[in-house]
N, CA and C atoms as a LAMMPS dump frame, in Angstrom:
ITEM: TIMESTEP
0
ITEM: NUMBER OF ATOMS
351
ITEM: BOX BOUNDS ff ff ff
-5.0000000000000000e+02 5.0000000000000000e+02
-5.0000000000000000e+02 5.0000000000000000e+02
-5.0000000000000000e+02 5.0000000000000000e+02
ITEM: ATOMS id mol type element x y z
1 1 1 N 20.909 9.004 24.416
2 1 2 C 19.917 10.149 23.929
3 1 3 C 20.809 10.534 22.611
4 2 1 N 19.911 10.76 21.618
5 2 2 C 20.223 11.41 20.439
6 2 3 C 20.391 12.883 20.435
7 3 1 N 21.018 13.476 19.421
8 3 2 C 21.332 15.007 19.346
9 3 3 C 20.247 15.602 19.223
10 4 1 N 19.166 15.272 18.486
11 4 2 C 17.945 15.935 18.328
12 4 3 C 17.185 16.03 19.734
13 5 1 N 17.222 14.71 20.509
14 5 2 C 16.791 14.97 22.036
15 5 3 C 17.33 15.952 22.695
16 6 1 N 18.61 15.807 22.863
17 6 2 C 19.365 17.045 23.613
18 6 3 C 19.211 18.177 23.337
19 7 1 N 18.918 18.573 22.005
20 7 2 C 18.757 19.879 21.594
21 7 3 C 17.191 20.213 22.03
22 8 1 N 16.453 19.244 21.952
23 8 2 C 14.96 19.539 22.353
24 8 3 C 14.857 20.003 23.803
25 9 1 N 15.633 19.168 24.563
26 9 2 C 15.738 19.402 26.009
27 9 3 C 16.303 20.629 26.448
28 10 1 N 17.088 21.336 25.623
29 10 2 C 17.877 22.523 25.799
30 10 3 C 16.727 23.476 25.57
31 11 1 N 15.995 23.377 24.523
32 11 2 C 14.967 24.359 24.202
33 11 3 C 13.517 24.227 24.794
34 12 1 N 13.205 23.154 25.186
35 12 2 C 11.824 23.125 25.937
36 12 3 C 11.968 22.534 27.329
37 13 1 N 11.453 23.299 28.192
38 13 2 C 11.484 23.123 29.53
39 13 3 C 10.602 21.849 29.867
40 14 1 N 9.449 21.754 29.146
41 14 2 C 8.476 20.803 29.619
42 14 3 C 9.021 19.314 29.243
43 15 1 N 9.567 19.269 27.902
44 15 2 C 10.261 18.118 27.642
45 15 3 C 11.323 17.637 28.398
46 16 1 N 12.138 18.687 28.77
47 16 2 C 13.131 18.223 29.612
48 16 3 C 12.659 17.396 31.005
49 17 1 N 11.611 18.161 31.464
50 17 2 C 11.069 17.728 32.751
51 17 3 C 10.462 16.329 32.516
52 18 1 N 10.031 16.185 31.396
53 18 2 C 9.265 14.797 30.907
54 18 3 C 10.418 13.674 30.987
55 19 1 N 11.575 14.078 30.268
56 19 2 C 12.621 12.934 30.26
57 19 3 C 13.081 12.949 31.503
58 20 1 N 13.378 13.869 32.428
59 20 2 C 14.24 13.693 33.686
60 20 3 C 13.186 13.11 34.696
61 21 1 N 12.038 13.264 34.92
62 21 2 C 11.177 12.928 35.813
63 21 3 C 10.172 11.832 35.332
64 22 1 N 9.664 11.748 34.46
65 22 2 C 8.6 10.848 34.075
66 22 3 C 9.144 9.633 33.526
67 23 1 N 10.145 9.527 32.697
68 23 2 C 10.797 8.51 32.099
69 23 3 C 11.421 7.587 33.058
70 24 1 N 12.098 8.147 34.126
71 24 2 C 12.814 7.211 34.846
72 24 3 C 11.76 6.44 35.825
73 25 1 N 10.754 7.248 36.282
74 25 2 C 9.708 6.599 37.154
75 25 3 C 9.124 5.476 36.501
76 26 1 N 8.841 5.607 35.16
77 26 2 C 8.24 4.782 34.347
78 26 3 C 8.737 3.489 34.297
79 27 1 N 10.036 3.629 34.107
80 27 2 C 10.976 2.423 34.013
81 27 3 C 11.158 1.638 35.392
82 28 1 N 11.183 2.45 36.378
83 28 2 C 11.577 1.817 37.771
84 28 3 C 10.248 1.214 38.01
85 29 1 N 9.085 1.685 37.946
86 29 2 C 7.824 1.086 38.338
87 29 3 C 7.452 0.026 37.445
88 30 1 N 8.091 -0.139 36.207
89 30 2 C 7.718 -1.097 35.21
90 30 3 C 6.249 -0.979 34.719
91 31 1 N 5.688 0.228 34.715
92 31 2 C 4.383 0.598 34.133
93 31 3 C 4.17 -0.182 32.784
94 32 1 N 5.14 0.106 31.996
95 32 2 C 5.237 -0.369 30.656
96 32 3 C 4.929 -1.855 30.402
97 33 1 N 5.727 -2.689 31.249
98 33 2 C 5.592 -4.099 31.041
99 33 3 C 4.19 -4.538 31.704
100 34 1 N 3.702 -4.114 32.663
101 34 2 C 2.298 -4.434 33.187
102 34 3 C 1.256 -4.051 32.199
103 35 1 N 1.235 -2.99 31.511
104 35 2 C 0.313 -2.368 30.516
105 35 3 C 0.455 -3.419 29.323
106 36 1 N 1.481 -3.726 28.981
107 36 2 C 1.777 -4.635 27.564
108 36 3 C 1.155 -5.966 27.994
109 37 1 N 1.276 -6.356 29.12
110 37 2 C 0.558 -7.717 29.646
111 37 3 C -0.765 -7.648 29.463
112 38 1 N -1.479 -6.63 29.835
113 38 2 C -2.863 -6.654 29.933
114 38 3 C -3.564 -6.002 28.607
115 39 1 N -2.597 -5.586 27.651
116 39 2 C -3.169 -4.99 26.662
117 39 3 C -3.527 -6.038 25.472
118 40 1 N -4.835 -5.955 25.226
119 40 2 C -5.291 -7.077 24.16
120 40 3 C -4.761 -6.841 22.759
121 41 1 N -4.497 -7.82 22.152
122 41 2 C -4.056 -8.015 20.747
123 41 3 C -5.143 -7.4 19.58
124 42 1 N -4.598 -7.142 18.533
125 42 2 C -5.541 -6.605 17.603
126 42 3 C -6.422 -7.693 17.202
127 43 1 N -6.127 -8.949 17.208
128 43 2 C -7.028 -10.071 16.762
129 43 3 C -8.008 -10.236 17.955
130 44 1 N -7.51 -10.099 19.057
131 44 2 C -8.678 -10.133 20.365
132 44 3 C -9.669 -8.975 20.249
133 45 1 N -9.253 -8.012 19.964
134 45 2 C -10.13 -6.673 19.984
135 45 3 C -11.203 -7.029 18.786
136 46 1 N -10.632 -7.551 17.577
137 46 2 C -11.306 -7.662 16.408
138 46 3 C -12.528 -8.831 16.757
139 47 1 N -12.083 -9.712 17.341
140 47 2 C -13.141 -11.003 17.926
141 47 3 C -14.152 -10.573 18.792
142 48 1 N -13.544 -9.592 19.611
143 48 2 C -14.604 -9.063 20.628
144 48 3 C -15.62 -8.177 19.886
145 49 1 N -15.268 -7.516 18.994
146 49 2 C -16.196 -6.509 18.222
147 49 3 C -17.116 -7.439 17.458
148 50 1 N -16.668 -8.422 17.007
149 50 2 C -17.53 -9.344 16.091
150 50 3 C -18.622 -9.949 16.937
151 51 1 N -18.157 -10.311 18.076
152 51 2 C -19.214 -10.927 19.228
153 51 3 C -20.189 -9.977 19.392
154 52 1 N -19.712 -8.73 20.008
155 52 2 C -20.534 -7.678 20.497
156 52 3 C -21.582 -7.279 19.472
157 53 1 N -21.208 -7.124 18.238
158 53 2 C -22.197 -6.678 17.242
159 53 3 C -22.815 -7.782 16.288
160 54 1 N -22.476 -9.019 16.633
161 54 2 C -23.084 -10.097 16.074
162 54 3 C -22.71 -10.211 14.351
163 55 1 N -21.436 -9.826 14.139
164 55 2 C -21.131 -9.658 12.691
165 55 3 C -20.208 -10.848 12.512
166 56 1 N -19.924 -11.877 13.287
167 56 2 C -18.982 -12.929 13.13
168 56 3 C -19.263 -13.673 11.661
169 57 1 N -20.501 -14.119 11.475
170 57 2 C -20.889 -14.785 10.252
171 57 3 C -20.479 -13.993 9.002
172 58 1 N -21.143 -12.677 9.178
173 58 2 C -21.118 -11.728 7.991
174 58 3 C -19.614 -11.511 7.508
175 59 1 N -18.538 -11.373 8.731
176 59 2 C -17.306 -11.123 8.362
177 59 3 C -16.504 -12.419 7.716
178 60 1 N -16.961 -13.43 8.187
179 60 2 C -16.327 -14.732 7.678
180 60 3 C -16.726 -14.887 6.256
181 61 1 N -17.986 -14.658 5.715
182 61 2 C -18.334 -14.654 4.501
183 61 3 C -17.672 -13.71 3.671
184 62 1 N -17.707 -12.511 4.063
185 62 2 C -16.806 -11.398 3.396
186 62 3 C -15.507 -11.675 3.097
187 63 1 N -14.781 -12.256 4.16
188 63 2 C -13.243 -12.758 4.158
189 63 3 C -13.101 -14.012 3.099
190 64 1 N -14.065 -14.714 3.153
191 64 2 C -14.093 -16.017 2.171
192 64 3 C -14.197 -15.505 0.78
193 65 1 N -15.016 -14.438 0.652
194 65 2 C -15.431 -14.181 -0.712
195 65 3 C -14.148 -13.25 -1.332
196 66 1 N -13.465 -12.551 -0.334
197 66 2 C -12.251 -11.665 -0.666
198 66 3 C -11.19 -12.667 -1.004
199 67 1 N -10.999 -13.686 -0.263
200 67 2 C -9.824 -14.602 -0.49
201 67 3 C -10.138 -15.468 -1.885
202 68 1 N -11.287 -15.74 -2.216
203 68 2 C -11.652 -16.356 -3.382
204 68 3 C -11.24 -15.451 -4.372
205 69 1 N -11.689 -14.192 -4.616
206 69 2 C -11.443 -13.246 -5.492
207 69 3 C -9.998 -12.958 -5.74
208 70 1 N -9.275 -12.869 -4.64
209 70 2 C -7.876 -12.856 -4.796
210 70 3 C -7.088 -14.117 -5.456
211 71 1 N -7.582 -15.119 -4.921
212 71 2 C -7.127 -16.409 -5.723
213 71 3 C -7.238 -16.429 -7.124
214 72 1 N -8.355 -16.05 -7.476
215 72 2 C -8.867 -16.035 -9.114
216 72 3 C -7.922 -15.045 -9.739
217 73 1 N -7.812 -13.914 -9.249
218 73 2 C -7.245 -12.782 -9.745
219 73 3 C -5.716 -13.149 -9.955
220 74 1 N -5.075 -13.964 -8.837
221 74 2 C -3.982 -14.33 -8.947
222 74 3 C -3.533 -15.426 -9.991
223 75 1 N -4.589 -16.379 -10.141
224 75 2 C -4.623 -17.257 -11.247
225 75 3 C -4.673 -16.631 -12.537
226 76 1 N -5.452 -15.663 -12.648
227 76 2 C -5.689 -14.962 -14.06
228 76 3 C -4.504 -14.268 -14.331
229 77 1 N -3.977 -13.466 -13.516
230 77 2 C -2.794 -12.612 -13.949
231 77 3 C -1.456 -13.15 -13.711
232 78 1 N -1.421 -14.441 -13.153
233 78 2 C -0.014 -15.033 -13.026
234 78 3 C 0.278 -15.888 -13.928
235 79 1 N -0.493 -16.251 -14.826
236 79 2 C -0.271 -17.243 -16.015
237 79 3 C 0.578 -16.706 -17.127
238 80 1 N 1.389 -17.53 -17.709
239 80 2 C 2.085 -16.844 -18.716
240 80 3 C 1.254 -16.544 -19.843
241 81 1 N 0.325 -17.323 -20.042
242 81 2 C -0.635 -17.068 -21.277
243 81 3 C -1.224 -15.763 -21.159
244 82 1 N -1.715 -15.35 -19.858
245 82 2 C -2.333 -13.961 -19.752
246 82 3 C -1.222 -12.861 -20.031
247 83 1 N -0.088 -12.986 -19.448
248 83 2 C 1.18 -11.996 -19.626
249 83 3 C 1.276 -11.881 -21.107
250 84 1 N 1.334 -13.155 -21.953
251 84 2 C 1.819 -13.119 -23.285
252 84 3 C 0.532 -12.443 -24.265
253 85 1 N -0.712 -12.703 -23.707
254 85 2 C -1.835 -12.034 -24.347
255 85 3 C -1.712 -10.428 -24.241
256 86 1 N -1.612 -10.15 -22.796
257 86 2 C -1.466 -8.688 -22.57
258 86 3 C -0.314 -7.9 -23.417
259 87 1 N 0.79 -8.469 -23.652
260 87 2 C 1.853 -8.072 -24.39
261 87 3 C 1.44 -7.952 -25.759
262 88 1 N 0.837 -9.038 -26.392
263 88 2 C 0.487 -8.918 -27.787
264 88 3 C -0.604 -7.909 -28.046
265 89 1 N -1.567 -7.497 -26.997
266 89 2 C -2.623 -6.494 -27.122
267 89 3 C -1.825 -5.245 -27.134
268 90 1 N -0.676 -5.048 -26.299
269 90 2 C -0.051 -4.031 -26.212
270 90 3 C 0.669 -3.487 -27.552
271 91 1 N 1.435 -4.576 -28.152
272 91 2 C 2.101 -4.608 -29.586
273 91 3 C 1.069 -4.068 -30.615
274 92 1 N -0.139 -4.636 -30.699
275 92 2 C -0.985 -4.548 -31.549
276 92 3 C -1.656 -2.976 -31.482
277 93 1 N -1.82 -2.639 -30.374
278 93 2 C -2.291 -1.171 -30.077
279 93 3 C -1.172 -0.227 -30.558
280 94 1 N 0.016 -0.383 -30.2
281 94 2 C 1.063 0.428 -30.812
282 94 3 C 1.319 0.318 -32.269
283 95 1 N 1.221 -0.791 -32.836
284 95 2 C 1.23 -0.873 -34.303
285 95 3 C -0.007 -0.168 -35.062
286 96 1 N -1.035 -0.261 -34.496
287 96 2 C -2.266 0.436 -34.917
288 96 3 C -2.002 2.013 -34.906
289 97 1 N -1.322 2.58 -33.779
290 97 2 C -1.016 3.962 -33.627
291 97 3 C -0.069 4.413 -34.685
292 98 1 N 1.142 3.541 -34.894
293 98 2 C 2.049 3.762 -35.809
294 98 3 C 1.447 3.884 -37.367
295 99 1 N 0.571 3.032 -37.757
296 99 2 C -0.039 3.072 -38.839
297 99 3 C -0.836 4.199 -39.199
298 100 1 N -1.793 4.566 -38.069
299 100 2 C -2.525 5.813 -38.011
300 100 3 C -1.629 7.042 -38.344
301 101 1 N -0.68 7.415 -37.604
302 101 2 C 0.245 8.348 -37.655
303 101 3 C 0.862 8.505 -39.138
304 102 1 N 1.214 7.274 -39.312
305 102 2 C 1.997 7.255 -40.839
306 102 3 C 0.781 7.74 -42.074
307 103 1 N -0.42 7.291 -41.865
308 103 2 C -1.403 7.627 -42.965
309 103 3 C -1.799 9.018 -42.711
310 104 1 N -1.855 9.7 -41.586
311 104 2 C -2.321 10.967 -41.465
312 104 3 C -1.123 12.021 -41.811
313 105 1 N 0.027 11.641 -41.583
314 105 2 C 1.369 12.161 -41.965
315 105 3 C 1.383 12.247 -43.432
316 106 1 N 1.133 11.453 -44.194
317 106 2 C 0.788 11.286 -45.673
318 106 3 C -0.163 12.084 -46.318
319 107 1 N -1.066 12.12 -45.727
320 107 2 C -2.334 13.011 -46.174
321 107 3 C -2.074 14.473 -45.843
322 108 1 N -1.4 14.803 -44.737
323 108 2 C -1.246 16.349 -44.443
324 108 3 C -0.095 16.802 -44.98
325 109 1 N 1.068 15.893 -45.121
326 109 2 C 2.406 16.381 -45.663
327 109 3 C 2.747 15.721 -46.864
328 110 1 N 2.108 15.53 -48.067
329 110 2 C 2.342 14.594 -49.017
330 110 3 C 3.889 14.742 -49.28
331 111 1 N 4.327 16.025 -49.509
332 111 2 C 5.745 16.121 -50.119
333 111 3 C 6.646 15.664 -49.165
334 112 1 N 6.535 15.681 -47.834
335 112 2 C 7.421 15.181 -46.908
336 112 3 C 7.941 13.698 -47.057
337 113 1 N 7.271 12.917 -47.671
338 113 2 C 7.542 11.576 -47.933
339 113 3 C 8.566 11.443 -48.974
340 114 1 N 8.724 12.381 -50.1
341 114 2 C 9.497 12.452 -51.22
342 114 3 C 10.808 13.006 -50.894
343 115 1 N 11.753 12.223 -51.393
344 115 2 C 13.235 12.983 -51.263
345 115 3 C 13.575 14.253 -51.949
346 116 1 N 14.189 15.138 -51.463
347 116 2 C 14.528 16.402 -52.228
348 116 3 C 15.624 15.871 -53.049
349 117 1 N 15.601 16.327 -54.379
350 117 2 C 16.433 15.946 -55.352
351 117 3 C 16.892 16.994 -56.388
């Protein structure tokens, strides 16, 4: 038992009762293992829900479309050419801002470009 659990037991009577009474009974009767054995998996619950509501075909179509979209995005964004193109766009954008700032600075403060002498 960790320190925070011991502290909690000392401060909270209900928690202490839970740890001392219920937990040993649960382990001794093996309730946990029998519950886990009968507990359906997430996939089983999902399959049962699709059957119950008649949405299996719709779900398969959506999953297929989603996978196709992800594959296309992966191809598009994963290529070297695409990455190079994005880098070139970023450089062009930055250069345009630098030129704009240089021009506006010259117009607003024409003397600042000349050296004091």
